[in-house]
C-alpha positions in Angstrom: -59.5 124.7 154.1 -57.3 123.5 156.9 -59.9 122.7 159.5 -58.5 125.2 162.0 -60.7 127.9 163.6 -59.6 131.4 164.6 -56.6 133.5 163.5 -53.4 132.0 162.4 -50.8 131.8 165.1 -47.2 132.6 164.5 -44.5 130.1 165.4 -42.5 133.1 166.7 -43.9 135.9 168.8 -44.2 139.3 167.2 -41.5 141.6 168.6 -43.2 144.9 168.9 -42.9 147.5 171.7 -45.4 150.4 171.9 -45.2 153.5 174.0 -47.8 153.9 176.7 -49.0 157.1 175.1 -49.3 157.0 171.3 -49.0 160.1 169.0 -45.3 160.9 169.2 -43.0 161.1 166.2 -41.9 157.5 167.1 -44.4 155.3 169.0 -42.2 152.3 169.5 -40.4 149.7 167.5 -41.0 146.5 165.5 -38.3 143.9 165.2 -39.1 141.4 162.4 -37.5 138.0 162.5 -36.6 138.2 158.8 -36.3 140.6 155.9 -39.3 139.0 154.2 -41.8 141.8 154.8 -44.7 140.1 153.1 -44.4 137.1 155.5 -43.9 139.3 158.6 -46.6 141.9 158.1 -49.7 139.8 158.8 -48.5 139.0 162.3 -47.7 142.7 163.0 -51.1 143.7 161.8 -52.7 141.1 164.1 -50.7 142.3 167.0 -51.6 146.0 166.5 -55.3 145.6 165.9 -56.3 145.6 169.5 -54.5 149.0 170.1 -55.3 150.6 166.7 -58.6 149.0 165.6 -59.0 147.6 162.1 -55.9 148.4 160.1 -56.6 150.7 157.1 -53.2 151.8 155.9 -49.6 150.8 156.1 -46.7 153.0 154.8 -43.0 152.4 154.6 -40.2 155.0 154.3 -37.9 152.8 152.2 -37.7 151.0 148.9 -36.5 147.4 148.2 -33.2 148.8 146.9 -32.3 150.7 150.1 -30.0 148.9 152.5 -30.6 148.8 156.3 -28.5 150.3 159.0 -26.1 147.7 160.5 -26.6 148.5 164.1 -24.1 145.9 165.4 -21.4 147.3 163.2 -22.2 150.8 164.6 -21.4 149.4 168.1 -18.2 147.6 167.0 -16.9 150.6 165.1 -18.1 153.2 167.6 -19.8 155.1 164.7 -23.0 156.0 166.5 -23.6 159.3 164.7 -22.0 158.8 161.3 -23.7 155.5 160.3 -27.1 157.0 160.8 -26.3 159.8 158.4 -25.4 157.5 155.5 -28.6 155.3 155.7 -31.8 156.4 157.2 -33.6 154.3 159.7 -36.5 152.3 158.4 -39.9 153.4 159.7 -43.4 151.8 159.2 -46.6 153.8 159.7 -49.6 151.7 160.6 -53.0 153.3 160.6 -56.1 151.9 162.2 -59.6 153.2 162.7 -59.0 154.4 166.2 -55.2 155.3 166.2 -52.1 155.1 164.2 -48.4 154.5 165.1 -45.0 155.2 163.6 -42.6 152.4 164.5 -38.8 152.2 164.1 -38.0 148.9 162.2 -35.1 147.1 163.9 -33.1 145.2 161.3 -33.7 141.4 161.7 -30.0 140.5 162.2 -29.5 142.9 165.1 -28.0 141.3 168.2 -30.5 140.4 171.0 -28.9 142.9 173.4 -28.9 145.8 171.0 -32.3 145.1 169.5 -33.9 144.9 173.0 -32.4 148.3 173.9 -33.4 149.9 170.7 -37.0 148.7 171.2 -37.1 150.0 174.8 -35.6 153.3 173.8 -38.1 153.7 170.9 -41.1 152.9 173.1 -39.8 155.1 176.0 -39.8 152.1 178.4 -37.6 151.9 181.5 -33.9 151.1 181.1 -31.7 149.9 183.9 -29.0 152.3 185.1 -26.4 149.6 184.5 -27.3 149.6 180.8 -27.2 153.4 180.3 -23.4 153.7 180.5 -22.7 151.3 177.7 -21.8 151.5 174.0 -25.0 149.5 173.3 -27.1 152.2 174.9 -25.3 155.0 173.1 -25.9 153.2 169.8 -29.6 152.6 170.7 -30.0 156.2 171.7 -28.4 157.4 168.4 -30.6 155.2 166.3 -33.7 156.4 168.0 -32.6 160.0 167.6 -32.0 159.4 163.9 -35.5 157.8 163.7 -37.1 160.8 165.3 -35.5 163.1 162.8 -36.5 160.8 159.9 -40.1 160.6 161.3 -40.4 164.4 161.5 -39.4 164.6 157.8 -41.5 161.7 156.5 -44.5 160.8 158.6 -47.8 162.6 158.1 -51.1 161.9 159.7 -53.2 159.1 158.1 -56.6 160.3 156.9 -59.5 158.4 158.3 -62.6 157.9 156.2 -65.8 158.4 158.0 -68.5 156.0 156.8 -72.0 157.0 157.7 -74.4 154.3 158.5 
């Protein structure tokens, strides 16, 4: 026992962006601080409980042996379309009692500028006109398009169990 009351607080804020309306093929994005999924998930679950209710299921579309997209290399090399065909975007499906979401997982080492744009695109949040005509935006848009295609192939509704009182 550590003598602290209440939920554990993360030293770093959870980087998650949700669309205003849930239920699309991609409902937003999650940008973990590290590749240590077991260490990152509790904070994501805590952040999503208010929107989804008690979390009842988490699904991933990747295995430990799969590598992640290198989004920064895509920008540097101008390979917006080809890189997404070689490696699929990582998605996480989080189901709660009242709703569920499919989130694009932004690789932890992604640059701040690109990661922020990917999150905004995935959550369908406003993007400044000045940012729209950049290679970063083109990459973010291509990554979200690839995630949408992957979600359509992979995600399926989460079955809710009705418990009668």
